[in-house]
N, C-alpha and C positions, 0 to 999 in steps of 0.2 A: 833416478832422475826422470821426470816426465818428459815425454817426447812432444815437441811442438807440432801442432797440426799443419799439414801442408796446405798450399793454396787450393789445391783441388778438393781437399776435405772441407776447407772453409766454404768454398763455393757450393759444394754439395750440401753442406749443412744449411747455408742460406737458401738454397733452392728448395730443400725439404720443408723448411719453416714457411716459405712462401706458399708452397702447394698445400700445406696443412690449413691454410686460412679458408679453404672451401671453394665454393662455386665462383665467387668474384675473382680469386687468384687464377683459377683455371681458365676462365673466360679471358682474363688479361693476357695470359701466356699464349693462348690460341690466337687472340687478336694480334699480338706481336708477331707470331709466326706467320699469320696471314699477310700482315704488312710487309714482312721481310720477303716472302715469296713473290708478292705482287711487285714490289720495287725492284728486287734483283732480277726477276723474270722480265719486267718491262725494260730494264737497262740492257739485258742481253738481247732482247728482240730489237731494240733500237740500234745496238752495235752491229748485229749481223745483217740487218735489213732495214736501213733507215728510210727506204723509199718503198711506197706501195706499188701495186701492180700497174696502176695508171700513171706512174712516174711522179707522183706528188710526194712532198716531204712529209714523213710520218711524224717526226718530232718525238722528243722524250715523253712528254705527257700523253701523246697519242699512243705510244708504245705501252706506257703504264696502264692506260685504259684498256688496251687490248689484252694486257695481262690479267686485269680484273675480270674481263669477260671469260677468259679461259678458266680462271679459278672458280667462278660461280656457275658457269654453264658448260658442261662437257660437250654440248652440241656445237660449240664455237669452233672446235677442231675441224669439223667438216668444211668450214668455209675458209680455211687457211690457204695462203698463196703457196703453191707447191713448187715454185721456182727454186727455192733454196731448201734442201732437205733439213739443214740445221735449224731453220725457222720452225718447220713442222715439229722437229724433235723438242725444241725448247717449249713450244706451245703445248705439246703433249705432256711434258714433264710438269708444267705449271698446272695443267688440268688434273693430273694424278695427285699432285700435292694439295690442290684445292679440294678434291673429293675427300682426301684423308682428313684435312683440317675441318671442313664443313661437317663431315660425319661425326668427328669428335666433338665439335661445338654443339651439335644437336643433342648428342648424348649427355654432355655436361649440363646443358640448359634443361633437359628433361629431368635429369637426376636432381638438379638444384631446385627446380620448380616443385618436384614431388616432395623434397625435404622441407621446402618452405610451407607447403600446404599441410604437411604433417605437423610442423611446428605451430601453425596457426590453429589447427584442430585441437592442439593441447591447451590453447587459451593461455599462453604465457607471455603474450606481448603486452606492453604497457598501454594504458588508456590515456590518451591525450585529450582530455575534456576539462571544462571548467563550468562552474555553476550547475553541476549535475547532482543527481541523487545516487548515493552508494547504498547497496544492499549487501550485507555480509551474512552468509549462511543461506540455507535452503530448507524450505518447508512448504506445507500447503498454503501458508499465508502469502507466498509469492504470487499466487494466482488471484488473490484478492487485492494485493497492494499494487501490482503493476497496472491493472485497468484503472484504478483510482488515480495513479500518477499520470497515466495517459490522458484521463479526463481533466485533471488539474492543469496539464500542460497544453491543452487544446488550443489556447490562444498564443502559443509560442511557436516560432518557426523551426527552431532547432533545439529540441530538448533531448536529454539523454539520461538513461538509467543504467548504471554499471553494477553488475552482480559478481561477487566473488564467493565461490563456494567450493567445497572439496568434492566436486562431482565433475564428470566429463563435460566439456564445453558443448560438444555436439548434442549430447542428451539434453542439456539444459535448453539449448536453442530449439530443439525439436518439441520439448514439452511446452515451452512458451508459445510456439506457433500453433500447437494443437489445442491448447486450453485457453489461450488469451486471444489469439487471432491477430487482426490488424492493430498495430500500435500507432497508426496515423503519424503525427508529427514527432513522436517520441521514438528515439532509437534505443533499443535494449541491447547492451553489450555484455556478454558473459565471459568470465575468466575463471580458470581452474586454479585453485590455490587454497592454502590453509588459512582460514580467517582468524586464527590466533597467532599468526606469524606476522610481525610488523613489516618485514621485508616483502612479504607476499601481498599484504594489504596495500602496499605502495603501488601495486600494479593498477589499481583502480583510482589512483590519484586522489586520496582523501583530503589532501591539503587544499585543493581548489573546489571541493564539493560544496554543494548548497546544504545538504543534510546527509546524515548517515543513519540507516535503519539496520538494527541487528535482530536477526531472527533466531529462534531456538533451533538447535541442530537437527533433531529428528523428533517426530511426534510421539514415539513410543518410549522415549527415555524417561527415567524417574525424574521427578520435579527437582530434587537436589542436584542431580547430574546436569540437568538443563541449566540451572542457575549457576552452577560452577563454571560451565562452559561460557555462559554469558559474561561472567566476571572476567574470565581470561580474555575474551574478545574485547571487552571494554578497556582492559589494561593495554592490549595490543594496539587498539585505536589511539589511545592516549600517547603511546610511545611513537606511533607513526606520524603523529601530528605535533610533536614537540617543537616549540619555538614558533608556532603559527600565530600570526598577529590577530587574525579574525576567525576564531574557531567557530565551526558550524554546529548546530544541534545534533546530538546523538540520541536516538530513541531506541529503547529496548523494553523488554518485559520480563518479570520474574514470576515463577509459578508459586513459590512459597513466600509469604509475607515476611518471614524471619530473615530472608536473604536480601531484602530491599536495602537496608543500610549499607551492606557490603558492596552491592552493585552501584549504589549512588556514589560511594566513596571511590570506587574504581573508575567510574565514568567522569568524575569531576563536576564542576559547576555547570557545564554545558549539557550534561546528560539528563535526560528525562526518562525515568524508569517507571513503567506501568506495573502496578500490582494486579495481575490478571485475576487472582482469586477475589480480591476485595472489589475491584471494579465489576467483575462478573456478578458477584452476589448483590451489589447495589442495583445493578440494572435489572436483575431478576425480581428483586423486591419491588422496585418502583413500577415496573411493567405489570407485575402481578396485581398491584393495588390500583393501577390506572390502565384500564383496557384501552388499547390503541397506542400506548406510549412507545412501544417498540418501533412502530412505524415512524413516529416523530424522530426518535433517536437515529434510526437508520437513515432517514432523510438528511439529518444534520451531519451525520458522520461520513456519508459518501459524497462524492463530487458530482453526482449525476443530477441532483436537484438543487436545493438551497443549502448554503453553508453559512458559517459564522465568519464575519469579516470585521476588521478594525479600520476605521476611517476617521481621519481628523477633518473637522469641518469648522473653519474659522468663523463662518457666518452664524454659528450657534453659540459662540462664546458670549457669556453673559445671560444666556437663556437657561431655563430649567430643564431637567430631565423630562418632566411632564410635557413640555413643549416639544422636545425632540421625538417623543413617541408619535406625534402627529405629523412631523416634518417630512417624512419620507413616504411616498405613495406606494412604492414597490419593494420596500424593505421594512422589516420589523425590528425595532430597537429593543435590546434586551439588557443593556447595561453601559457602563463607562469604564474606560481605562485612563486613569489620571496621568498627568505629565510625569509624576515620579514612579510610575509603573504599577500602582495599586489598581486592582480590578474589583469593581462593584457590580454585581448582577442584581437587577431590579432594585436600584437604590430608591430612596424616597423621591416622590415626584418633585419636591421643591429643591432638590439638589441642583446647584448652579454649575454649569459647564465652564471650566476655566481654560485659559490659553494653554495649548499643548495637549489638552485632553482629547481622547479618541472615543468616538461612538462605537459601541459593539452592536452589530446588527446582523440579522439573518437576511440574506439576499441571494439572488441567483448567481452573481459573480461580483468580484471586487469593483468592477467599473459600473455596476448598477446601484451602488450605494450613493445615490445623489438626491439632493433636496428636491421636493416636489415644486413645480412651478406655481401651483395654486393648491391650497389645502382643500381636501374633500370636505363637504359639509357634514355636520354632526346633527342627527335627528334626536334632539334632546327629549321630546315626549316619549320616545321609545325606550329610554333608559329607565330601568327599575332599580329601586333601592332594596336589596335583599341581603340579609346576613346568612352566612353559611350555617347550617344546623350543626349542633355539637356532634362530634364524631361518635358513631355507634360501635358497639362491640362487633368484632368480626370473627368468623370461623374460617380457618384456612385448612385446606387439605393438601398435604405434601405427599406426592407419590414418587418413591425412589429416594436414593441417598448417594451423596458423594462428598468429597473433601470440602466442597463449598457449602454444604448444607448448614453447618453450625453458624457460619457467617450470615447466611440467609435468615436464619431464625433470630440472630442478634439484630439484624437490620429491621426485621418485622417488629421486634420488640420496641424499637425507637419510633416507629410510625403509628402503631395501633394503640387504641385506648386500653386502659386496664380492664382485665376480665376477658380479653380476647383469647381464642383457643386455636391451637395448631395440632392437627392430627397427622402424624407421620406414619405412612404405611410403606414398609420396605423390607427387603430380605437382604441385608448387608452385614458383613461381620463386624463392622465398627459402629453401626447405627445405635444399638441399644446403650452401649457404654458411653458414647459421646453425648447422647441425649440426656442420660442420667446426670452426667457432670454439668451439662449446660443448664439444666432446669434450675439450679441454684443461683445462676447468674441473671436470669430473666426477671423482669419486673412487671411488665404488662401482659405478657404472653404465657398461657398455660399449655405446655406441650404434653401430648399423649403419643404413645407408640404402639403400633401393631406390627408384629413380625409376620408378614405375608407377602406374596408375590403381587406387586401392584399392577402387573399386566394381565392377571387372571380375571376373567369376566365375573366369575362367582364372587371373588373378593370385592370387586368394584360394586356389584349389586348389593352387597351387604353393608356398604358404607353410607347409604343415603346421600349420594353426592349432591343431589339437589338442595340439601340443607346447608351446604357450605357457600360462603360468599365468593371465595376464590379457590381455584384448583391450580396447583403448581406441580408440574411433572418434571422431575430432575432426571438427568442421564446418569445411570449407575457407572461408577468408575472401577468396579471390581471385575469387569468383563471387558472383552474387546470392544472398541468404540463402535464398530459397525453393528455388533450384536446388541449393544446398549441402545443404539438408535432404532434398531428394529423393534425392540421391546417398547421404546417410547412411542413409535408409530402405532403399534398394536394398542397401546393404552389410549392414545388419542382417538383411534377409530372406535374403540369401545365407548369412550366418553361421549363422542358425537352421536353414536347410535342410541345411547341412553338418553341424550338430550332430545333427539327426535321422537323417541317413544313417549317421553314424559311431557313433551310440549313446552318444556322450560328452556332456559338458556344458562349455560355455565360460563363463568369467566375463567378462561384457561390460559396459562402461560407454560410453554414447553421449552425444553433445552435440548439442543442437538450437539453431538460431538463433531460431526462432519457436516459442513455447510452444503455439500452436494445432496444431502437428504432433506434440505429445507423445502425444495420444490415438491417432494413427495408429501411432506407434512401439510402443505397448503391445500392439498386435495381434501383434507379433513375439515376444511372451512374454519379452522381456528383463526382468530384475528390477531394473535400475538405469538411470536416465536423468538426465543433468544438463542442465537447461535453464537456462543461465547467467543470462539476463535475468530469468527468473521468480524464481530463488533470490535474486538481487540485490534484486529488488523486495520479496520477503518480508523479507529482512534489513533493508532500508531502513525498512519499516513497523514492524518490531519495535523498532528503535532509536529511531524517532520516538515510540513509545509509552513506552519506557523506555531512556533514554540509557546506563544502566549495562550494558545488554546488549552494547554495543559491545566492552567489555573481555572479557566472558564469551566471546563468539564469537571474538574475536581469539585467546584462549588455546586454544579448542577447535580452531581451524583451523591452529594452529602445530605444527610437528613437535616442538618442545621442550615439556616439561611434559606434562600429561595430555590425551589425546584420546579419542574414542569408538572402541571396538573391539567387534567381534563375535567372541567366542572360543568354542571348543568347550565345550559344556555339561558334558562328562565331566570337564573340569578342575575343576569346582566341586562337583557332586553326583552321586550314583549314578543311573545311567540306569534308567528304568522304575519308579522307586520313588515312591509318592505323597508329595508334600511341599507346601510353599507357597513363595511368592516371598520371604517373610521369611527362609527358610533360604538361598536363593540370595544374598540381601543379606549375610547373615552370612559365607557362604563367600567372597564377594568382599572383604568387609572384612578377613578374615584374610590376604588376598593384597595388601592395600594398595590396593584398588580400590573403586569405587562402582558397584553394579549398578543399572541403570535400566530393564531390560526383557529380552526374549528374542525369538528368532526360531525358528519351527517349520519344520523342513525339509519336512514334508508339505504345507505351504501356500506354499512359496517361489515357486511359479509362478502364484499366484492374485493378480491385481491387485485393488485398488490398493495393499494393504499388503504383499503378497508375504511373508506369514507373520510380519511384525514386530508385536510387541505392546509398546508403550511405556508405562511407568508403570503396571504392573498392580497390582491390589489385593493387598497383601502377605499377606492372610489367605485368599485364594481358593486352592482346591486346584489343584495343578499336577503334571504328570508329564512329564518331559523324556526324549526318546528320542535314540539315537545320530544324529548329524547336526544336532541342534538347536544353537542358539547362545545364549550369554548376552551381552547388551549391557552393557558396562561402561565406566567412565571409568578409564583406566590410563595410566601413563607409557610403556608399550611393549607 
């Protein structure tokens, strides 16, 4: 038969449970002990000596206050009235008790504070924010995305970015401070946790987030492993946001196109999954054929210059798209988003704007997409009527090989006229077999292959580089990323040296694995660089801020429909004649195109813009010279 616990055992059990609650319980007990000592001591002082040395009534409260002074300040004993030895004895006892209690309290507070700091350093406290951006995972993309979010939030007083990653919180904070610097009005809050655990994702409050960005776990993992990790994170995010009434967009990226359907299914209807291989290859091809286009895309994708915004303008209802092209002085219209959600980039000029339709425009900020008070004049005599010449056959030189190369050649095949040639020079284990299999699928492009080191100067000298229309330098993926970038840089230096010696000029597009090597590449004076990871990071940030941009960029990156072209300025206006950009817009409209900027040939070698002027003021004076380009949205 079990023995019932005694009252003493029950009291001891209750006391032990109370003490196990940590610092608050200890502070409470010490506070109770202090109150007991002060009150009991004050009562005794009042009973033994209710009158002070000058025969005034001390009172109970006065005695309690005297007891408080003894407990807090040992020096109070020195001023005690020595007429009654028991008064001195009680005061001394109160002082000793006070010393013990205060010492214990200091120790408890110090230990509790240290434990709290240790807990905070672990990054396990919940984030109490709303309308914030959540980043799940950690990679080099963090140092591109955070500055862009800071720039996007510059006009907000209290913005927040919450990061959850399986890393030490202090290390993340230190890395962000070292590589990002000041975040101005945006607070960056880091938390340590597993981003595939729904319970730990809850730490960053995804239910009240404005958007969620999912990053690949580490840069050196295999593509399939990265995509599998992404799918797990998407499922975890969906689980953590079950029952949410207003789900926010979730943006991520896959490295392998075959994994895109699985990722989209795991993320649900609010997920926007970027196919990095496909987008990267499209960007490489478009910028390869359009010198200066990478600067345009970089400007559109980052938040430092001009971006794409959606703006409803009731005063344009009933007017045509052609009229809207001229209606904004400091914004460049590129399309329409209809009331039912359809997006049309560079629609026919006679398209009528309906109620609820939004204008898609390139502008400095969302509050600068405003109608002009007065339309800038159009210099009609300066407009010329000129048809684009038929496309000529092109010769493409591809130096290097990676997993993206086959898609690049596929895209080139869609843009180039029949009979065009592509010479691939690489020393890669998969290049020859892949190219042989691909050759049977191409229609306009004739591929050739040479097994050689593309960074070898002797190999480059034997290629007659000047005879090619475009040179494309890919970053090999069969070696370490830094080594691959080093070889790319060597190749670029060789090409620029050959260019200077020959007196000609090569159209070169290069690819870098690490964005930190971009600044080194600019020393070579090349006017186009594709850093795939950076552009993907910029695209991810843009879509997280405005999910409708996913469709816009999908159209711009596609060979079908309207894309961005840099065309000869003499096709639009007379050379050397003073005009304004409004005149260029009208000349483009007559050709079924939307003009968004121009490129000056005289500044084409000057970084970082390389002569590209995007979204100029339509009323500002402008004189275009032979060799200059007009940046337009056109179907071909």
